[in-house]
N, C-alpha and C positions, 0 to 999 in steps of 0.2 A: 504493499500500498505506500504510495507516494504523498508525501506531504508536501503540498503545492504552495503553502501560504507565503513563504519566503523563497525565492529563489535565486542564488547568487552566482553571477557570471563574473569570472575572473579576468581582470587586467591588469598586470605588474605596472604598466606606467601610468595607471590612474591611482596608484596604492599609496601616494604620500611618501615614496621612498621606502616603504616595507615591501617584505617579502610576500609573495601570493600565499605561500603555506603559513604564515603567521597570521594574514588576515583571513584565511578559510577557517584556520583554529579557533579564532577568537569568533568568528560568524556561526561557527557551530555551535561554541559555547551560549550564544544567542540565541539558538533554536532554529537555525536556519532549515528546510528539508530538503534542498537540491542545490548540487554545485555544478556549474557548467565550467569545464577548462576551455577559455578561449584563448587569449594570448596570441592575438594573430600578427603580432611582430616578432614571434620566434620561430624559428627553425623546427621541423618535424622533431628534430633529435632533441631539441631542448623541451619542446611541449612533452615529448615523452618522458624525459628525466623529469619533470616536475609532476606530470602526471601521475608517477609511482608513488611519490609523495603523497598527494592528494589522494588517490586510491586508497592508501593505506590509512589516513586520515577518517576518510568518509566510510570506509569500510567498520572501523572500530567504533564508529558513532552512530551507525544505522542510518546514514544520510545517502541520497541518491546521487550518483555520481554519473554525469554525461558529458562526452566530448564535442566541442563544437565543430561542425563541416567534417570532420576527418574520421571515416569508416575505419582506417586500418588504424588509426592511435587508439581508437576505441577498442577495435579486437586485440591490439597489443597490450592494453593495459586492464583486459577482462572488465571496461567499463560498465556499467548498468544500461548504458545506451549513447546514443547520438543526436547531435540538433543540428538539421539542415536547413540551408538556405537555397535560393533561387539558383544557385550556381553549382551546388553539390549534386552528390547522387541523388536520383530520384528515390523516393520512400520504397518502392518496391525492391529494388535494387539492395538498398541497404539491409531491408527485411531479408532478403535472401541470404546475406553476407552475413549478418548478426544473428539472425534466428528469431524463432517465434517470441523467445521472452525478452528480448532486448527492448527497450523502452526507446521510439523512435520519436522525435520532435521536429515541428517544422516552423520556421518562420512564415508569417504571412501579415497582410496588410488591409485585405478585402473580403469579402463575404465570399465571392467567388473564389478566392483561393484557399480559403477555409475549408469550404465545402470539398473542393479539390483534392485536399491533402487528406481531409477526412476519408474521403471515398479511396483514397490511395493506401489507407491504413495506418496512417498517421497514429500514434498513440496520445500525442498532445500536441498542442500548438502554442508558440510564442506570436502574440498579437502587438503589432506596434508600428513604429514608434506612437505611444497613446499619447504623448507630451514631447514637443521641442527637445532635443538631446544632443549634447556633445559628446558623448562618449562614443558614437559611431561616426566613422569616416567613409563609410561605404554603401549608404542605403540611398536611394533616389530622392529628389524633392518631394515627389507626391505621396513618399511614405512618411514624411514628418507630421506630427501632429494628427493622427487620424482622429482622436478624441474618443471619449468616452461614448458617443452615440453610436460609432464603427463598433465600439466593444460589446454594448448592448445588442446591435444586430448580428453580430458573430455568436453571440449566447444564444441567440433565437435560432441560428440557422444549423449549429452542430451540436451533437450530442458528448463529444471528448472534451476533457479536460483542457482549460489554457490559461496560461499567465499574460499580464499585461507587461509590456516592457516600453522604457524609452520615456525618460525624464522623469520617473516614478521617484517620490519622496514620501516620508513619513507623513508629510501634509496632504499630499494628494493621493495615497494609495486608497484610502477608503472610498472615494467615489469610483476609483477604478474595480473594486469589489462589488460595491453598489451595482453597477452597471452588468455584472455577470461574469467577471474574470473569475476565476478558482484560486488564483494567487498573483504574487507580482515580482517580476524578475529584475532586479538592479543591478548595476556596477559601483557606480560612484557613491549612492546613497550609503553603502556600507564601506567599500575601498577606502574613500577619503573620509569617511569619520574619525574623529579622533579616538572613539571607543567603538570598535567594529562589533562588537559584542551587544553594546548598549543599542547599538543603531539597529542591530537585527531584532533586538528585543521591542524596540519602539513601530519598528514596520510590523510586527507582529500583531501589536495592539490595534495599529490601524486596521488591519485585514481583518480582526475579530471585530470592530467596531462597523465596519464595512458591511458585516454580513447581519 
């Protein structure tokens, strides 16, 4: 059973000089349910090495661990799954490679894409960017700030769980959940916080309030 409430996406370059394993350990103490290894500016070898540390941390804590984009790294790390974008392998191919038990996520920004991903066999979605964000430099202008109305429309259209992502903070997480998301995915709301554990706990409270 995956705890979708607070989903941490890692990015060392946005971690205020701290290491990703330090951030993840603190965030686990704060109650996060999912960790996604992102680190797009690292080589495959570097991501694999970091992933070994995160896999150990998450396994010990019973936290779900997924790898962004790279099915091969997810396989090598025995991750719980993979999160795919528009330029990555199709969901059915990832499923064939990782098996029926793997958790396969898909990034979407429209109702049509959400429906297509669900039909293709995705287990969950990342919907966004809900609000404007400076954390990602690889999304199109029309994906910025899709807003909570889009979140609500996707909640009506699909039956699989999804997290809202993009510009989410403890101050606006409640409205994302109220619109129908099952959880919130964040980078800087935790990685740049002075106290990542406290930041994760505050996000949890906002999610509960939204429900």
